[in-house]
Every structure is written in structure tokens, then in C-alpha cells.
N, C-alpha and C positions, 0 to 999 in steps of 0.2 A: 706387921700386920698393920703397925699403927699407925707407918710411914705411909704405908699403900692408900689408906682413909686419908691421911692429909692431902698424897696426891690427886685423887679422884674426889676431893672434897676442896677445891680448895677456900681461902675464907671471901669474905666481901669486899677488902682493901683488894683483894690480889687478882678478883674479877674486873674491878674494877679499872685496876691497871691495865688487864689484857687490854679494855677497850680505849685505853688511852685518857682514861682520867684519872688519874693520881694527884699526887698534892700539890704538885708544880702547875697543872693544867689547872688547878681549882685556882691558881691566881689569876687567872685572866677572867672571872666569873665576875670580879670588883670594876675590870675594862670592859667588860660585854655591859655591866647593867648601866655603865656609864652613857657610853656608845648608843645604848637602845634610848636611854629617857632622854640624851642630848639635840640626837637627831634620826634617829628612829621613829619613835612616837612625833616627834615636831614634823617632819616632811609628812608621812600618813596622814597628822592632822590636817594641814597649811592641802595637800591634796582633797580632802574631802572637804576644806572648805570651801576651796575656789570652783567645786560643783555645784554650791549650792546659793546662789546668789540674789541679789536683794527683790529682784524680780523673779523667782523661783523656780525659772529655768533650769536645765541641768548645765548646759552650754553656756549660758547667756554671758557670762562675763566673756568666753575667749572670743564668741562671735562680737561683742564688745569692743574688744579690745583690737581685732585683726577690722573690723570696721571704719577704727576712726585714724586716723593718718598720724595726728598727732602722736598716737598708744603707739603705732607698730611700726613706726619711722626712728621711734628712739631702740628697737632691735639693730638697723641698718650703721647709726649713731652710736652705738657702743663698738660695734663691730670695727668701724672707719679709725676708732684710738685704739681696741686691743691687740688689732694684727699687727696693724706697722709697731705700735711699741715691743711686742713679743720678739717680733724678727729684728728690731733696732736691737734689742736686749742679747740674741741669739749673736749677733754678727760681730756685736763689740764683746761678747763675753768667748767667743773661742780665741782669738788670736791674743788677747791677754791673759786667760789662764795657760795659754801656750808657752806666754813668755814668763807669768809669775811661777811654773812650774818648774823654773831653772834658776832662778833666784837662790842664793844665799838668807837674805831676808823673806823669804816668804812670808812667814807669817805677820812682820810689822803690815808689810805689804796689803796683805787681805784684810788686816782688820782695819786699816785707812781705807780700802774701796768698800768692806761691809756696811761702815758706820753709816751712812744713811737710814742702814733698819732701824736703829737704834732710835733715830730721831724721828720718826712716825712720819704720816701725811701730812697731817694737820701741821706739825710745826714745818716742815717740807716747805708747804704750801705760803706760809707767813713767811719764811724765808723768801721765798723767791717774787712775792709781792713787796717785800723790801727793796732787795735789788734791782729786780725784774721790771715792776711796776711804772706809770707813766711819771712819777717822781724817786722812783729808784736809782741807786748810786750807778747800774750800767747806761741811763739814759742820761745824768749828768756829767759822765766823763766823756763819754760819745760827744754831747752835745759842748760840753768846756772845749773839746781838743778840734770842735768843728766839723767832724765825723759825720752827723746828722745836724738838720736846723730845726727838727718837732723831735720829741718826746716817739720811738715806735712801739707799738703795742704788742708786746709778748704777756700778760698776763690778760685774764677776761675772753678770752677764744680758747680753740683747738690748741693751739700751740702750746701756750699755759699749762693746758691740760698734761696735752702729748709730753711735754719736756721731764713734767713731775711726775708720770707714769713711767721714766725712763731713768728717772734720780731712784727713786725708790722701788722699783722692779732689780734694775742690774744687779744687786750687789746676790740676791736672790737666787738669779741666774747665774753669773759668776759662779757662784758657790758649787752649785749644784754640777756646771760645765767643768771646774777646777779637777771637781772629784771623780767625773769620769775621764777627764784625759789622766790623770796622774794611775788609774787606775790600769791603766793599757803597758806594757812591760816594756821597757824601753831596748830588751836585747830585739824587740821586732825590731826598731828606727836601727838601730847599731848595725842589725845587718844586711838591711836595704839599702843605711849608707855605705857597707862596706863593699857590694856588691856595682856601685856607683848609681843608687838612685839620689836623684838630686829633690832640694829640700819642698819641693810643688810635688815631686813624685811621692814622696813620700807618705805626704798630707792624703792625695790624694787616692794612694792602694795598700797605706796599711793603715792610717789615724781613720780616715773619712767613714769605713766601712764599719770598723766598730766605737766610731762614735754617735752613726747613725740611730741607732737604737738608745744611746743617753739624750740624745740632743732630741730624739721625737717629744719623751715623755720631760725633758725641760721644757720644751716649746709648750706642752698641753698643762703644765705646771704653771706658768709664766702668764700664759693666758688668762685662765681664769682666777690668778689674779689680780691682771687688769683689766677681766671685764667684767668684776663685782666694784667696781671703781665708784666712788662717791662722795668723797671730802675731795678730792682736786678738782672733781666736775662743777663741785658746787664753790670751793671758793676761788678756782684762778677758770673757769670757764666761762659760760653764760647758761645757765642753768635750764631758761626759760627759751633756748634757741639752739646754737650751734654745737651745745655740748651738753643737750637731756637725755642723758644717757637711760640705759631704760630701769637703772636702782632707783632713780630720782622721781620717775614715774611709779613706783613701787612706793617710793615713801611716799607722795603725796597723795596716791587713792588711799593710803592707812592712818597718815597723821594728818592731812587736811579734808579731804574727802569721809575719814572713820569707814571708810568702807573694806573691811578687813578682806573680806569673799576676793574683793577685786584684788585688791593688794597680795594673796596667795597665787591666784591666777597669774599672775605677773609673774610671781617668783618661779610657778613652774614654769613658764614658758622662757625665762630666763634658764632654767637647768635644764632645759631641753637643747636650748640654742647651744650651751655650753656644751653640752654630749655629746651634738653633734658633730661641733667643731674636731673634740679630741677623737670622736670615731672616724674623722674621716685622715686626722694626721694619723693617727696609728694603724690604718689603713696601706695610706700613703708609704711610712714605711716598711712595709709586709714589700713593698714593689724592690726595693734597693736592695735589702737585707735580711736573711730571714738566717735563723737558729743563732747559737749563745755566742758572747764576745769571747771569741776563742783569744788564749794570747794575753788574755790580762793578768793583772797580779792577783793573789789571793785566792 
């Protein structure tokens, strides 16, 4: 009789577990609290602040941004940096990852390739100024051997910022690409080679369809990283000219004009542009491939 009562009236712990709230699930609560405190609340507060400009109008900050070419041109400037850099990193990462996955000393080479991540953008920028600046080692050596007659300007312009983003962004793109390529079952390639498929055909019909979902995600993450460029644009670019990216506009609004409402609006616009590009890339991905990456390991 007691056993019947026990099953008909389970305890509180059993009822919570039936709804997915067991002791393991409760471990997620601190992470959720941290997420709310560090991301959700600041985002909502920034969104609210962007609709409270100094002039008292609801959309005053957004009208000011899109009516001033000095402000809205920063969107195009940032895209002109972030998109080519992301594409270049993907183009470089794919063949390097294909080569590295077959090497015996994969760990050593991977460590060397990801070294720029440990240096940070500021240190990379300082190194580029010393080596590629007007009085840097690169210009001095080329002038010494008569290759050039005057220093080549490789910093404090668009190309300096772009090269810095490629150097600092490639390791991240490479690691993601390598993980996707390594996850494809080698038996698929071996079977195609046995049937007479050349290397180009194996890449096009086997690897590429399986890689497109992963490459799309890699593109999105790498793009977001490049789009938020700030130190490189300041140290290696021309912050008042060709490399005045949108993050610089937000910084100036917040810490030079002390207009935190306008800075929040610029940050919101920055986020919307990023989401638009990410959504477009994911939509294009669906045109090429639908469904799971069948044949992958694990």
C-alpha cells in the first residue's frame, strides 16, 4: 500500500527531475546569471539609452547618424575591411588546413600558426610599425639593395589595417576550418579515389558539400571578429580618414563628446549590420547545402 502511495505522490525532487530541473541542470544557473549580467542587461540598457538622445526625440540619434556622411560612411568603411579580410582568411585557411591534417607534426605547426592569437592586436600592430613603417626594417632592406628608391607606405593606411586583421584573424579561421576538415571521414575520400576521382573532383563533390555549413559558420564568426576592429584601425590606419571604422565613431561619441546615448545608437547600428551579414551568409549557405554533414566522424 505504501509503495502505491509513493508512486502516486512522487517527491519534489522527482517532480522537478521529470521537468528537466535536476541537480545537473541547476549547475547552468550561474552561467545564465553571468550571461544576463554581462550581456542581456547591458544590451537592453544600451538599446533603451539609444532611444533617449540629448534632444529628447525618440529617433534623434538614428536620424543624426544617417543624415551625416561622416558617420554613416563608417559602415561602408568597416565592411570594406571586414569582408575582404574574412574572405582572404578563408581562402588561406582551407588549403593550409588540408595540408596540416596530413602532417605528422600537426601539433607543432598548428601551434606556430596560432601564435599571433597570443600576441594580441596591439603587439602585432607595434611589430608591424617597426618592420613595415617608413623607417622599418622592410623598407630599409629594400632600399639597401636598390629595390626601391623611397620608403613604401605600408602602414597608417588601409593596407596596414587589412594586413593586421589578416595576421590576427587567420589563426582563428584556421583552427575552425581545421576542425571541420578533420571531422570528415577519410573513408569517403579513399572510396572516391578508388573509383578514379581526381583531387579536384574529390574536393568539389565530397569535401565542399560537407564543408559549406562549417565554412559558413567560420565566415560569420571571423567576420564579426574583423568587423569590431578598433586597435588596428587606430595604430595602423588613418582614424580620421580611410580607416575611420564604426567602432571609432562609437568611441568618439562616448569618450570625446560624452554622448553615451549616441554611442549606444552607433553600437546598435553596428550590431544590426553584423546580424544582417550573418543572416545573408546563412541564407546563401542553404542554397548550396541542406541537411546534416553525413559521413563525418564522431
